[in-house]
Every structure is written in C-alpha cells, then in structure tokens.
C-alpha positions, 0 to 999 in steps of 0.5 A, spaced: 499 500 499 503 506 497 498 512 500 497 519 495 498 523 500 504 521 506 502 518 513 501 521 518 501 516 525 495 519 526 492 517 520 495 511 520 494 508 527 486 509 524 487 506 518 489 499 522 484 500 525 479 500 520 483 494 516 482 490 523 475 491 523 474 489 515 479 483 516 475 481 521 468 482 518 470 476 513 474 472 517 480 474 514 487 475 517 494 477 517 500 481 518 502 488 516 508 491 516 509 499 515 516 503 512 515 510 512 509 511 506 509 505 503 505 498 507 506 491 505 503 485 508 500 478 508 492 478 508 490 470 508 483 466 508 478 462 504 480 464 496 473 467 496 473 472 502 481 474 500 480 477 493 473 480 495 478 483 502 483 485 496 477 489 491 474 492 498 481 495 500 484 497 493 477 501 491 479 504 498 482 511 497 484 511 505 489 505 503 492 508 496 496 504 491 494 496 493 497 491 489 498 483 489 507 482 489 505 475 491 500 470 492 500 462 493 496 456 497 497 454 503 493 449 507 495 452 515 495 460 516 501 463 519 497 468 522 490 465 524 489 469 531 490 476 527 485 479 523 491 484 522 497 484 526 502 490 525 510 488 526 513 494 528 520 496 525 525 490 526 533 489 525 531 482 523 526 484 518 531 489 514 536 484 515 532 480 508 536 483 502 529 482 498 525 485 503 529 491 505 528 493 497 521 491 498 521 495 503 525 501 501 527 502 495 522 504 488 518 499 487 520 495 481 516 494 475 519 487 473 513 482 477 518 477 477 522 480 482 516 483 484 514 476 486 521 474 489 521 480 494 513 478 496 515 471 496 521 473 501 516 477 505 512 471 507 517 466 508 521 471 515 514 472 517 513 464 517 520 464 520 518 470 525 510 468 527 510 472 533 515 478 531 508 482 531 508 481 539 515 484 542 515 491 538 523 490 536 526 496 535 533 497 530 536 501 537 535 495 543 537 489 536 543 487 541 539 487 548 540 481 551 535 483 555 530 485 550 531 479 546 530 473 553 524 478 554 522 476 547 523 468 549 519 468 555 513 471 551 514 466 545 515 461 550 508 463 555 504 464 548 506 456 547 505 453 554 501 458 559 502 463 564 502 457 569 508 453 565 513 459 564 517 458 569 525 462 568 528 455 567 524 454 561 525 460 559 533 460 559 532 454 557 529 457 550 533 462 551 540 459 551 542 461 557 544 459 564 539 459 570 544 463 572 544 468 567 536 470 567 537 471 574 542 477 573 538 480 567 531 478 571 532 477 578 525 475 581 519 471 576 515 479 577 520 482 572 521 479 568 513 478 567 513 486 568 517 486 563 513 481 558 507 486 560 511 493 558 514 491 552 507 485 550 502 491 551 506 495 548 506 492 541 499 493 541 499 499 545 503 504 540 502 503 534 494 505 536 496 511 541 495 516 536 487 516 534 486 518 541 489 525 537 484 524 531 477 520 534 478 520 541 479 516 548 473 511 546 475 509 539 482 508 542 479 503 547 475 500 541 482 499 538 485 496 544 480 492 545 480 488 538 487 488 539 487 485 546 481 480 543 486 477 539 490 476 545 488 471 551 495 469 553 496 477 554 490 477 557 491 471 562 499 474 563 496 481 566 490 478 569 495 474 574 498 480 576 492 482 580 494 480 586 501 483 586 498 490 584 494 491 590 499 488 595 504 493 598 508 488 600 510 484 593 516 485 589 513 489 583 506 491 586 508 499 586 509 498 579 504 495 576 499 500 580 504 505 577 503 502 570 495 502 572 496 510 574 499 512 568 494 509 563 489 512 566 492 518 565 493 518 558 485 516 558 483 521 563 487 526 558 485 524 552 478 526 554 480 533 555 482 533 549 475 530 546 471 535 549 476 541 548 475 539 541 467 538 541 468 530 541 465 529 549 460 534 552 464 539 557 457 535 562 463 529 562 467 529 568 474 526 565 477 523 572 470 520 571 469 518 565 476 515 565 474 511 571 468 508 567 472 507 560 477 503 564 472 499 568 468 497 562 476 496 559 478 491 564 471 488 567 471 486 559 478 482 558 476 479 564 469 477 562 473 474 556 477 469 560 472 467 563 467 467 558 470 464 552 466 466 545 464 474 548 464 478 543 469 484 547 468 489 541 460 488 541 458 488 547 463 495 548 459 498 543 454 497 547 456 500 554 460 506 551 453 508 546 449 508 554 455 511 558 456 518 552 449 518 552 450 519 561 455 524 560 450 528 556 445 529 562 446 532 569 448 528 574 443 525 579 444 520 584 441 513 585 439 511 592 435 503 590 435 503 598 432 508 599 425 507 594 425 501 598 425 504 604 420 511 603 414 506 603 415 502 609 411 504 614 412 503 622 
C-alpha cells in the first residue's frame, strides 16, 4: 500500500484499526509492516474472502495504491489469531535483502522481482510468527534483556502463564538460570518486562487514534487488539494480586503502570471536551474511571466467558455511557426508594 499523500502517525493508526475491523468482519487474517509511506503485508483466508477483501482495499482511497505482489495456496494460516497484526521495525526484518528492498526502494515494475520479494516477506513472517508481539526496534536489537523478554513472550504464548518458569525461559533462550537471574532477579521482574513490551507492541501503534478520533475510539481499537491476545490478558490478570499488595515485589510498579494508563485516558477525554467530541458536562476523571472499568472488566470477562464479543459489548456499553455524560448527574439510591414506602 502506497498512500496518495504521506501518512501521519494518527492517520496510519486509524487506518490500521479500520483494516482490523474490515478483516475481522470477513474472517481474513494477516500482518502489516510499515516503512515511512509504504505498508506491506500478508493477507490470508479462503480464496473468495481474500479476493473480495483485496477488492475492497483497492477501492478504498484511504489505503492508496494497493498491489498484489505474490500469492500462493497454503493448508494453514500463518497468523490465524490476528485480523491484522502490526509488525514494527525489526532489524531482522530489514536484514533480509529482498525484504529490505521491498520496504525501502522504489517498487520495481518487474513482476518476477516483485513476486520474489513478496515471497521473501512471507518466508520471513513464517520464520518469525510471534515477531509482532515484541515490538523490537533497531536501537535495542543487541540488547540481551530484550532478546530474553522476546523469548519469554514466545514461551508464555506456547505454554501458558502457569508453566512459563524462569528455568524454561533460560533453556529456550540458551542461557543459564544464573545469567537470567542477573537480568531479571525475580519472576515478577520478568513478568513486568513482558507486559511492558507486549502491551506496548499492541498499544503503541494505536495511541495516535486518541488525538485523531478520541479516547473511546482508542480504547475500542485496544479492545479489538487485546481480544486477539488472550495470553496477554491472562498474563495481566495474573498480576492483580501483586498489584494490590504493598509488600509484594513489583506491586508499586504495576500500580504506577495502571495510573499512567488512566492518566492517558483522562488527558484524552479532556482533549475530547476541548475538541467538542465529548460534552462539557463530562468530568474527565470520572469518565476515565468508567471507561477503564469497562475495558478491564471486559478483559476479565472474556477469560471467564470464551467467545464473548468484546468489541460489541464495548460498543453497546460506551453508547449508553456517552449519552449519560450529556445529562446532569443525579445520584440514585435504590435502597432509599425501597425504605421510603415502609411504615412502622
């Protein structure tokens, strides 16, 4: 995809969220990576679904010029869990010459070369199917802690939180347990780093949506992203006990992380009021409390109720909540009404 006008980060974030919505609606999955004003990715699904989806993208001016570089038939999907995973810059990705040329050089008109480079991109993603989870950047490509955290994310995704031990992570990372403990002295330290990196990979590309369309739109995009990552939701849920303790290692950090996220939503709501997206009668602090109660509650509910449509539930609840923001607040005490009619 090459846009007719350069993408801003906000415009691309909105585009990414819209791509996920459209893909999910027709059971199409895949991955997208971006370099400046070019996006290249993989779209997978049943033949007719993929053809129809590509036709939709080519007809939508927001995506610019959409070209098919290569296509093939496969028995299974590479990204069955993701409507449209987003792969941020990764030194390994740019390390493949054909992929690097595909992302950075002028597109060659030779269909044979384009097909070869498209196949190289698909091969890279097949070899690194969890790469979008780690948000690796060129600046930290040589960092041993980053490498270990990426390994830990992969291990947890494959085994579950209960079996993701320090010993197993060390074994898969090909380092000794003593070397791992130097990097992450306790399991909460490693969990903290995993959440920070994994959640950052999901939220970072979407954050500009808050400035473009508002806090509710940003959280909606996050709900969609988290719905595709139940392993991350389980990891976050596993920290609840630690987060509420004043004595457990990492508790203060997790509380600070939550407070920081709440501040992002509160500030976005304040911007929404100034921009006229939300009514002036809405108190941003209380609005953030309500939205996070919904966001966190849906993530927990999805773990207890597999198959829950988190996005639909979010849409229904926020529609009513936003209407309430426009109305004067009246405290409602159902017990007062019950006792008012009781006579001695």
